[in-house]
C-alpha positions in Angstrom: 110.4 137.0 89.4 106.8 137.7 88.2 104.3 135.0 88.7 102.5 133.6 85.6 99.4 135.4 84.7 96.1 133.6 85.3 93.5 133.6 82.6 90.1 132.4 83.8 88.6 131.0 80.6 84.8 130.7 80.4 82.6 129.5 77.6 80.7 132.7 77.1 77.0 133.5 76.6 74.7 136.0 75.0 73.1 136.5 78.4 75.0 139.5 80.0 74.4 138.0 83.5 76.8 135.3 82.6 79.8 137.5 81.8 78.9 139.7 84.8 79.1 136.6 87.1 82.4 135.6 85.6 83.8 139.1 86.2 82.6 138.9 89.8 84.3 135.5 90.2 87.6 136.9 88.8 87.2 139.8 91.3 86.9 137.3 94.1 90.1 135.5 92.9 91.9 138.9 92.8 90.8 139.7 96.3 92.3 136.4 97.5 95.5 136.8 95.5 96.1 140.5 94.9 99.7 139.7 93.8 98.6 137.9 90.7 97.5 139.3 87.3 94.1 137.7 86.8 92.1 138.2 83.6 88.7 136.8 82.5 88.4 135.6 78.9 85.7 133.7 76.8 85.8 131.1 74.1 82.8 132.6 72.3 79.8 134.9 72.5 81.2 137.2 75.2 84.2 139.6 75.3 87.1 139.7 75.8 88.1 136.8 73.6 90.9 134.5 74.8 93.1 135.7 71.9 92.6 139.4 72.9 93.5 138.7 76.5 96.7 136.7 75.7 97.8 139.4 73.3 97.3 142.0 76.0 99.3 140.0 78.5 102.2 139.5 76.1 102.3 143.3 75.4 102.4 143.8 79.2 105.5 141.7 79.3 104.2 138.3 80.5 105.9 135.2 79.1 104.1 132.7 81.2 100.3 132.2 81.3 98.2 129.6 83.2 94.7 129.1 81.8 92.1 127.8 84.1 89.0 126.6 82.1 85.9 127.6 84.0 84.1 124.4 83.1 82.4 122.0 85.4 82.8 118.8 83.3 85.5 117.3 81.1 83.4 117.4 77.9 83.7 118.8 74.3 84.7 122.4 75.3 87.4 121.1 77.6 88.7 118.4 75.2 88.5 120.4 72.0 87.9 124.1 72.3 90.3 124.9 75.1 93.3 123.0 73.6 92.6 124.6 70.2 92.6 128.1 71.7 95.8 127.4 73.6 97.5 126.0 70.5 96.5 129.0 68.5 97.9 131.4 71.1 101.1 129.4 71.3 101.5 129.6 67.5 101.1 133.4 67.6 103.6 133.9 70.4 106.4 131.4 70.1 108.2 132.6 73.2 105.1 132.3 75.4 104.8 129.5 77.8 101.2 128.7 78.2 99.6 125.9 80.2 95.9 124.9 80.5 95.0 123.2 83.7 92.2 120.8 84.5 88.7 122.2 84.4 87.1 123.4 87.7 85.3 120.1 87.7 82.7 118.8 90.1 84.4 119.3 93.4 82.4 117.9 96.4 82.9 121.3 98.2 80.7 122.8 95.5 77.8 120.9 97.2 78.3 123.3 100.2 77.8 126.2 97.8 74.7 124.5 96.3 73.3 124.0 99.8 73.7 127.7 100.6 72.0 128.7 97.4 69.2 126.2 98.0 68.7 127.3 101.6 68.1 130.8 100.3 65.6 129.6 97.7 63.8 127.4 100.3 63.6 130.3 102.7 61.9 132.4 100.1 59.5 129.5 99.4 58.9 129.0 103.1 59.6 125.2 102.8 61.4 123.5 105.6 61.4 119.8 104.8 62.1 118.1 101.5 61.1 114.8 100.0 63.7 114.6 97.2 66.4 116.5 95.4 67.2 117.0 91.7 70.7 118.1 90.6 70.3 120.1 87.3 73.4 120.4 85.0 74.0 121.5 81.5 74.3 118.0 80.0 76.6 116.7 77.3 76.8 114.2 74.5 79.8 112.9 76.4 78.4 110.2 78.7 81.4 110.3 81.0 80.6 114.0 81.7 77.0 113.1 82.5 78.1 110.2 84.7 80.3 112.6 86.7 77.2 114.7 87.4 75.2 111.6 88.4 78.0 110.7 90.9 77.9 114.1 92.4 74.1 113.9 92.7 74.4 110.6 94.6 76.9 112.2 97.0 74.5 115.1 97.5 71.6 112.8 98.2 73.6 110.7 100.6 74.6 113.8 102.5 71.0 114.8 103.0 69.6 111.2 103.2 67.2 112.0 100.4 66.4 110.4 97.1 68.1 112.3 94.3 68.2 112.4 90.5 70.6 114.0 88.1 68.9 116.0 85.3 70.2 117.8 82.2 69.2 121.0 80.4 70.4 119.6 77.0 71.9 116.7 75.2 70.9 114.0 77.7 67.8 112.8 79.5 66.1 113.3 81.9 65.2 117.0 81.7 64.7 118.7 85.0 60.9 118.7 84.6 60.9 115.0 83.9 63.0 114.3 87.0 60.6 116.3 89.2 57.6 114.7 87.7 59.0 111.2 88.3 59.4 112.0 92.0 55.9 113.4 92.1 54.6 110.2 90.5 56.1 108.4 93.5 54.0 110.6 95.9 56.8 113.1 96.8 55.6 116.7 96.9 58.5 118.8 98.3 61.1 118.5 95.6 64.0 121.0 95.4 66.4 121.5 92.5 70.1 122.5 92.8 71.5 124.4 89.8 74.9 123.0 89.0 75.7 125.8 86.7 78.5 128.3 87.2 76.6 131.4 86.0 73.1 132.4 85.0 72.0 132.0 81.4 69.6 130.4 79.0 70.2 126.8 80.1 69.8 127.3 83.9 66.7 129.5 83.2 65.2 126.8 81.1 66.0 124.1 83.7 64.4 126.2 86.4 61.3 127.0 84.3 60.7 123.3 83.6 61.3 122.4 87.2 58.7 124.8 88.5 56.2 123.8 85.8 56.6 120.2 87.0 56.0 121.2 90.6 59.4 121.8 92.2 59.1 123.9 95.4 62.4 125.7 95.0 65.3 126.0 92.5 68.7 127.3 93.7 70.7 129.9 91.9 74.0 128.9 90.1 77.3 128.6 92.0 78.3 132.1 91.0 81.2 134.1 92.5 81.4 132.0 95.7 84.7 132.1 97.6 84.9 128.2 97.3 84.8 128.5 93.6 87.5 131.2 93.6 89.7 128.9 95.8 89.2 126.1 93.4 90.4 128.4 90.5 93.5 129.2 92.5 94.1 125.5 93.3 94.1 124.7 89.6 96.3 127.7 88.9 98.9 126.6 91.5 99.2 123.2 89.8 99.6 124.9 86.4 102.2 127.3 87.6 104.3 124.5 89.0 104.1 122.6 85.7 105.6 125.7 84.0 108.7 125.4 86.1 111.5 123.8 84.1 112.7 120.4 85.5 
């Protein structure tokens, strides 16, 4: 019996680095599970589209698909765009069983990925000790999503025994630069920023630019195609595949 196909569904970006990173993440998932059919897809701005990928899988003979949204918070895209895309695919292919899982979310293990990214940035900056941390995320009009980022930031600060602030690239205050400036106003000089983004793009670039302008000593790269992220994709897939099994 063929296992359900896995579609890793990202938002999409005009920045080609974003789709390149998603492709690398999918390659990492494939290396971990070479027995699975794993395909990247995008809601908008990048190709291939979700509809194109689903149609391709149906032509290849798949009648079960698990969709893992490559989103870090349960906000508008997860609540509206993903269900709409799945519903449209189901309407086009009535025989197809398709299940969208929970989003990747803000797993505590992602803090280990952030730490590795940040250590690299600090090494380049030749900084050994820090006074404070800022966790920079995309931001949302959904306050519950922003609160989830703030909770992860507190966990990160507790782990390192440092003061920490959550900051957002859009839709919610404070901006990354504002968070850095607030710490500097308190007399803290060695402030590092962790980029809680899955892939490079306009928002993480802007967050980094504002952080450096405000005096941050280092800004980490996005999570990227890390094995921990790939394992989380597969964990979401496993739950979705089980839910497709008739009871």
